[in-house]
NUBAFI-471703 format. One line per field, with one value per residue (C-alpha): residue in one letter; residue number from 0; x, z, y. Coordinates in steps of 0.2 Angstrom, whole numbers. Layout:
REM NUBAFI-471703
type (A;...)
seq (NUM;...)
X (X;...)
Z (Z;...)
Y (Y;...)
//
This chain:
REM NUBAFI-471703
type (M;I;L;D;T;V;R;D;L;N;P;H;Q;A;Y;R;I;K;K;L;K;R;Q;L;D;K;S;E;S;Y;D;E;W;K;S;F;A;L;K;L;D;E;E;S;G;A;Q;E;W;K;Y;D;N;S;S;P;Y;F;D;A;E;I;I;S;Y;R;L;N;L;L;K;R;Y;R;Q;Q;Q;R;T;A;D;L;I;Y;I;L;R;E;G;F;S;H;D;V;A;N;I;G;H;P;M;L;F;T;Q;T;Y;F;G;T;K;K;L;I;D;D;Y;I;E;E;V;S;N;A;L;A;Y;I;A;S;E;K;C;E;N;L;S;L;K;D;K;L;S;F;L;E;N;C;Q;K;A;Y;G;Q;P;A;L;M;F;S;G;G;A;T;L;G;L;F;H;S;G;V;C;K;A;L;L;E;Q;D;L;M;P;K;V;L;S;G;S;S;A;G;A;I;M;T;G;M;L;G;V;A;E;P;S;E;I;P;N;L;L;M;G;D;H;F;Y;S;D;A;F;H;F;R;H;I;K;E;L;L;K;G;N;G;G;F;A;D;V;K;Y;L;K;R;F;L;V;E;N;L;G;D;V;T;F;A;E;A;F;E;K;S;G;L;D;I;N;V;T;V;A;P;Y;D;V;A;Q;E;D;A;R;I;M;N;K;Y;T;S;P;D;L;L;V;W;S;A;V;L;A;S;C;A;V;P;I;L;F;P;P;V;R;L;T;S;K;R;Y;D;G;V;H;T;P;Y;L;A;N;T;R;W;V;D;G;S;V;R;S;D;F;P;Q;E;R;M;S;R;L;Y;N;L;N;Y;T;I;A;S;Q;V;N;P;H;I;V;P;F;M;Q;N;D;A;E;R;F;R;K;D;L;L;S;W;P;E;R;I;V;R;T;Q;G;K;L;A;A;M;G;A;M;D;F;T;R;N;R;M;G;R;V;P;S;V;R;R;L;L;D;H;G;Y;G;I;V;D;Q;R;Y;Y;G;D;V;N;I;V;G;N;Y;S;L;R;H;Y;G;Y;M;L;Q;N;P;R;P;H;L;F;K;L;L;Q;R;E;G;E;R;A;T;W;P;K;I;S;S;I;E;T;H;A;R;I;G;K;T;I;Q;H;C;L;A;V;L;K;H;A;Q;E;N;S;E;T;S;N;S;N;V)
seq (0;1;2;3;4;5;6;7;8;9;10;11;12;13;14;15;16;17;18;19;20;21;22;23;24;25;26;27;28;29;30;31;32;33;34;35;36;37;38;39;40;41;42;43;44;45;46;47;48;49;50;51;52;53;54;55;56;57;58;59;60;61;62;63;64;65;66;67;68;69;70;71;72;73;74;75;76;77;78;79;80;81;82;83;84;85;86;87;88;89;90;91;92;93;94;95;96;97;98;99;100;101;102;103;104;105;106;107;108;109;110;111;112;113;114;115;116;117;118;119;120;121;122;123;124;125;126;127;128;129;130;131;132;133;134;135;136;137;138;139;140;141;142;143;144;145;146;147;148;149;150;151;152;153;154;155;156;157;158;159;160;161;162;163;164;165;166;167;168;169;170;171;172;173;174;175;176;177;178;179;180;181;182;183;184;185;186;187;188;189;190;191;192;193;194;195;196;197;198;199;200;201;202;203;204;205;206;207;208;209;210;211;212;213;214;215;216;217;218;219;220;221;222;223;224;225;226;227;228;229;230;231;232;233;234;235;236;237;238;239;240;241;242;243;244;245;246;247;248;249;250;251;252;253;254;255;256;257;258;259;260;261;262;263;264;265;266;267;268;269;270;271;272;273;274;275;276;277;278;279;280;281;282;283;284;285;286;287;288;289;290;291;292;293;294;295;296;297;298;299;300;301;302;303;304;305;306;307;308;309;310;311;312;313;314;315;316;317;318;319;320;321;322;323;324;325;326;327;328;329;330;331;332;333;334;335;336;337;338;339;340;341;342;343;344;345;346;347;348;349;350;351;352;353;354;355;356;357;358;359;360;361;362;363;364;365;366;367;368;369;370;371;372;373;374;375;376;377;378;379;380;381;382;383;384;385;386;387;388;389;390;391;392;393;394;395;396;397;398;399;400;401;402;403;404;405;406;407;408;409;410;411;412;413;414;415;416;417;418;419;420;421;422;423;424;425;426;427;428;429;430;431;432;433;434;435;436;437;438;439;440;441;442;443;444;445;446;447;448;449;450;451;452;453;454;455;456;457;458;459;460;461;462;463;464;465;466;467;468;469;470;471;472;473;474;475;476;477;478;479;480;481;482;483;484;485;486;487;488;489;490;491;492;493;494;495;496;497;498;499;500)
X (136;127;136;124;138;146;148;145;160;168;173;191;185;173;187;198;184;180;199;200;185;193;209;198;190;207;215;226;227;217;230;229;210;210;222;211;195;202;207;189;182;193;191;172;169;163;177;167;153;164;167;149;141;123;115;97;105;114;114;129;125;126;142;151;146;152;168;172;169;180;194;194;192;206;218;214;216;199;197;181;172;180;173;156;154;161;148;134;136;145;137;144;129;127;118;115;133;133;119;122;118;133;144;136;140;158;170;180;176;162;159;175;166;162;180;186;174;179;197;194;184;199;211;201;201;220;223;213;223;240;252;247;230;237;221;214;222;226;211;199;205;203;185;180;187;179;162;166;169;152;143;150;148;157;154;150;154;140;143;128;125;129;137;154;150;154;173;169;169;187;191;180;190;207;203;197;212;224;216;215;196;191;178;179;161;157;142;138;125;128;143;146;146;161;170;165;171;188;192;185;196;212;226;226;244;237;223;233;239;221;215;228;215;224;212;197;202;192;178;165;151;149;132;123;118;100;98;103;91;77;80;76;84;95;98;106;123;132;134;148;160;155;157;174;180;173;180;197;198;188;195;187;184;169;163;170;187;187;185;200;210;206;199;184;166;159;141;133;115;105;86;76;70;52;48;35;48;57;63;81;95;112;126;140;151;136;121;130;148;150;144;157;160;160;143;135;143;137;119;120;126;111;102;85;85;103;108;98;94;107;109;120;135;143;158;156;168;178;180;166;155;136;120;115;96;95;77;79;86;93;95;103;102;99;81;76;90;104;109;104;107;95;100;118;115;109;124;138;132;134;134;134;135;144;135;144;130;131;115;111;92;95;108;99;85;96;97;112;111;107;92;86;86;79;64;59;43;51;56;38;33;47;45;27;30;43;33;17;26;33;16;8;20;19;0;-1;10;-1;-16;-9;-2;-19;-27;-13;-3;-8;4;21;32;21;20;39;42;30;37;55;49;40;56;66;54;52;70;80;95;104;117;122;136;133;146;137;143;141;133;132;125;141;141;126;137;150;138;140;158;171;183;199;213;207;189;195;207;193;179;192;197;178;176;191;185;167;175;186;172;166;182;180;163;169;184;173;162;177;189;183;180;198;205;196;203;221;219;213;228;240;232;231;249;254;243;252;269;264;258;274;284;275;277;295;297)
Z (-597;-602;-609;-611;-613;-628;-641;-660;-666;-683;-691;-685;-667;-668;-675;-660;-647;-655;-654;-636;-631;-639;-629;-613;-615;-617;-603;-592;-576;-567;-570;-589;-589;-579;-592;-606;-597;-594;-612;-617;-606;-614;-632;-630;-621;-606;-596;-597;-587;-572;-572;-574;-556;-562;-559;-554;-543;-530;-522;-529;-519;-502;-506;-513;-498;-486;-496;-494;-476;-473;-483;-474;-456;-459;-467;-453;-440;-432;-425;-415;-431;-441;-430;-429;-448;-450;-437;-446;-462;-457;-469;-484;-494;-488;-501;-511;-517;-517;-530;-542;-557;-553;-558;-574;-585;-587;-589;-573;-559;-555;-553;-548;-535;-526;-527;-520;-506;-501;-502;-491;-478;-478;-476;-462;-452;-455;-448;-432;-430;-433;-422;-430;-421;-404;-396;-394;-382;-388;-378;-386;-404;-401;-394;-409;-422;-413;-414;-432;-436;-427;-437;-453;-453;-463;-480;-482;-497;-501;-512;-520;-524;-541;-539;-548;-556;-538;-543;-551;-532;-531;-545;-536;-520;-530;-538;-522;-512;-525;-522;-503;-504;-496;-483;-466;-466;-478;-481;-492;-497;-506;-517;-509;-492;-498;-503;-486;-476;-484;-482;-464;-458;-466;-458;-467;-474;-482;-492;-508;-509;-506;-521;-532;-532;-526;-512;-524;-535;-528;-533;-523;-535;-537;-545;-538;-549;-555;-543;-528;-534;-535;-517;-511;-496;-505;-520;-537;-529;-515;-500;-493;-506;-503;-484;-486;-497;-484;-468;-477;-481;-467;-453;-435;-433;-425;-430;-415;-418;-436;-431;-420;-434;-449;-441;-453;-448;-459;-461;-469;-473;-470;-472;-463;-474;-467;-468;-455;-442;-443;-455;-463;-452;-454;-444;-437;-421;-413;-417;-417;-410;-407;-424;-435;-450;-462;-455;-459;-476;-480;-475;-486;-501;-498;-514;-514;-526;-529;-511;-496;-482;-468;-449;-441;-429;-416;-405;-386;-374;-372;-391;-392;-408;-403;-414;-416;-415;-417;-423;-438;-455;-466;-484;-496;-488;-506;-507;-493;-491;-504;-497;-479;-479;-466;-453;-456;-455;-437;-432;-440;-443;-462;-473;-490;-498;-512;-520;-531;-540;-551;-547;-564;-561;-556;-567;-584;-576;-567;-573;-573;-563;-578;-582;-563;-560;-576;-574;-592;-600;-611;-595;-588;-599;-593;-575;-575;-583;-570;-555;-561;-566;-548;-540;-552;-548;-530;-531;-541;-528;-514;-523;-525;-508;-500;-510;-510;-495;-486;-496;-488;-503;-513;-499;-496;-515;-515;-499;-507;-523;-515;-505;-521;-530;-515;-512;-515;-526;-527;-516;-517;-528;-540;-548;-560;-571;-590;-595;-611;-614;-610;-592;-589;-594;-581;-566;-559;-566;-553;-551;-562;-565;-582;-576;-560;-570;-583;-570;-559;-573;-577;-559;-560;-576;-569;-554;-562;-568;-550;-542;-543;-535;-521;-519;-517;-504;-495;-494;-479;-469;-473;-467;-451;-449;-452;-441;-427;-429;-428;-413;-404;-408;-400;-385;-382;-384;-371;-359;-361;-358;-343;-335;-338;-329)
Y (-233;-217;-203;-189;-176;-184;-170;-172;-183;-182;-199;-198;-195;-209;-221;-216;-219;-236;-240;-235;-245;-261;-257;-254;-271;-280;-271;-283;-273;-260;-246;-250;-250;-233;-225;-230;-225;-207;-206;-211;-197;-184;-190;-191;-175;-183;-175;-159;-166;-167;-149;-144;-143;-143;-160;-166;-180;-170;-152;-144;-128;-136;-145;-130;-120;-133;-135;-117;-116;-132;-125;-108;-115;-127;-114;-102;-116;-113;-130;-127;-121;-135;-148;-140;-140;-158;-164;-155;-165;-181;-193;-203;-197;-179;-168;-185;-186;-205;-206;-220;-209;-198;-213;-217;-202;-205;-220;-215;-203;-191;-173;-163;-154;-170;-176;-159;-160;-177;-172;-157;-167;-180;-165;-158;-174;-176;-159;-162;-178;-169;-160;-144;-144;-139;-133;-151;-164;-182;-188;-175;-180;-198;-195;-184;-197;-212;-203;-199;-217;-222;-208;-212;-231;-244;-254;-272;-284;-297;-312;-320;-339;-346;-363;-364;-347;-340;-341;-324;-317;-321;-309;-295;-298;-298;-281;-273;-279;-273;-255;-257;-256;-273;-271;-279;-285;-299;-309;-324;-337;-353;-351;-334;-342;-353;-337;-328;-343;-345;-327;-327;-342;-335;-324;-307;-312;-328;-320;-315;-333;-339;-329;-338;-352;-368;-371;-370;-385;-399;-412;-402;-409;-427;-433;-448;-463;-465;-480;-469;-455;-468;-473;-455;-447;-434;-423;-425;-421;-431;-419;-430;-423;-405;-408;-415;-400;-388;-397;-398;-379;-371;-382;-384;-365;-357;-339;-332;-340;-335;-316;-318;-326;-315;-299;-300;-300;-314;-318;-334;-334;-350;-354;-367;-381;-380;-361;-362;-366;-349;-336;-336;-332;-324;-334;-323;-320;-311;-323;-340;-338;-356;-363;-371;-361;-376;-382;-365;-364;-382;-378;-362;-373;-385;-379;-388;-403;-402;-406;-412;-401;-402;-400;-388;-392;-381;-383;-383;-374;-391;-394;-407;-405;-404;-401;-383;-382;-401;-402;-390;-394;-380;-376;-363;-345;-337;-344;-332;-319;-318;-301;-299;-280;-274;-286;-283;-264;-266;-276;-267;-249;-250;-235;-243;-261;-268;-283;-296;-305;-321;-330;-338;-335;-317;-309;-310;-299;-286;-268;-257;-241;-230;-241;-243;-224;-218;-206;-202;-207;-221;-230;-231;-247;-258;-251;-256;-273;-277;-271;-280;-296;-297;-294;-307;-320;-318;-317;-333;-342;-335;-342;-359;-360;-356;-371;-384;-379;-394;-405;-402;-403;-391;-379;-379;-377;-362;-354;-355;-348;-334;-330;-329;-317;-306;-302;-287;-292;-275;-266;-248;-253;-268;-279;-291;-305;-303;-319;-329;-346;-355;-349;-360;-375;-370;-370;-387;-391;-394;-380;-382;-370;-364;-361;-352;-341;-337;-333;-323;-312;-309;-304;-292;-284;-282;-273;-261;-249;-248;-244;-225;-226;-237;-226;-211;-219;-226;-211;-203;-219;-224;-207;-209;-226;-220;-205;-216;-229;-214;-207;-224;-227;-210;-214;-230;-222;-208;-221;-231;-215;-211;-228;-227;-211)
//
């Protein structure tokens, strides 16, 4: 968190800020956390930044101009002009108002001008959908708002791998659900695939109970004896235990059936064991409607060395289980595509992504938004080291692969390593675990109540500072969704009335 706007503090103010930070860290709920965050902004002087429109990160002049027009047209009920100006700038990031740096300067919120603009766009949409707007028919209103929904897009929530540390994802879900900010598009790889699958096969009413954790307590990890390891044909862990856990909790449900049940578009990433065969895939109701969800999740959890590669299973139209791409074996999707943002964007018209990242080999190297988007001279050395380090690692693996690539095990190891280094591990909003050495001791423990509660609370606490950013991104999309629901309900009532006449 960068607070460039903090004024010179006297000792008494510094003491109060230090006390508020301690209270912020010990908050037991989001409302409590938000209360302390607002007090910190006020006490530190960061609140003043919200009322200062000057910023290098967005165009305040464009937003101010559009805000005045929207307000005037709505108040004067000039519907045609209002629709015209809305269409002209219908993007969640118009004039760059979604820039991450606009959410790093305070503990809570962003520029008041941005908040006012989003509020006014929402008011304008609500006016068009309301009975006050008399010069548009119900059909025209529906057509306009359906086009708005397509133009604006929707968010996605992506869960990374991380073995037992993936219980952190349950806290992220809990915090988002409590604020009604849970996206309808989900993706997951490895441990994240388990979270995605469990949400995807549940009825909406079952999800709060699911996040209580009872279904997560299981012996998913069972390590094999030395004698079994020496025989080969497997990894350090026995895949039978993980498979039993997944079948018990995910059931005999395909991706198409999962969507019908939950209403969620779930995506599970898997990678071929032999990279030469094909690239990593995302499995969902479009690409693999008949694939069993537990089978895809099992493949996505098949971390090389820990678990052996697995074959996928689909369910035929008559309920019979059949092999899916029978000649291909699959492994953990995170080795090639932890966050499949680009492919999901094409399928679901995404406008922004939320990444929940707990991968133990990634988190220590991740930067916060303030560090990533710094442009000052002092940030150059680290930026150069990171860029050149990545290029050097990829170059070394390329060099080795060209000379030792004929050995299948070496080539496979290098291909997976190249995939891990060459990925993008950031979303538009990033919720990242705060690791200490003890977290690495949790990685391969079987989930137990105390560990579930600990990691879930860490996920909640990591999500709370991101809520205001996610809320800002989501507000207009949720308004469109609500307006469409109201109009479709009115259309159904109208059709019922006409049929009864």
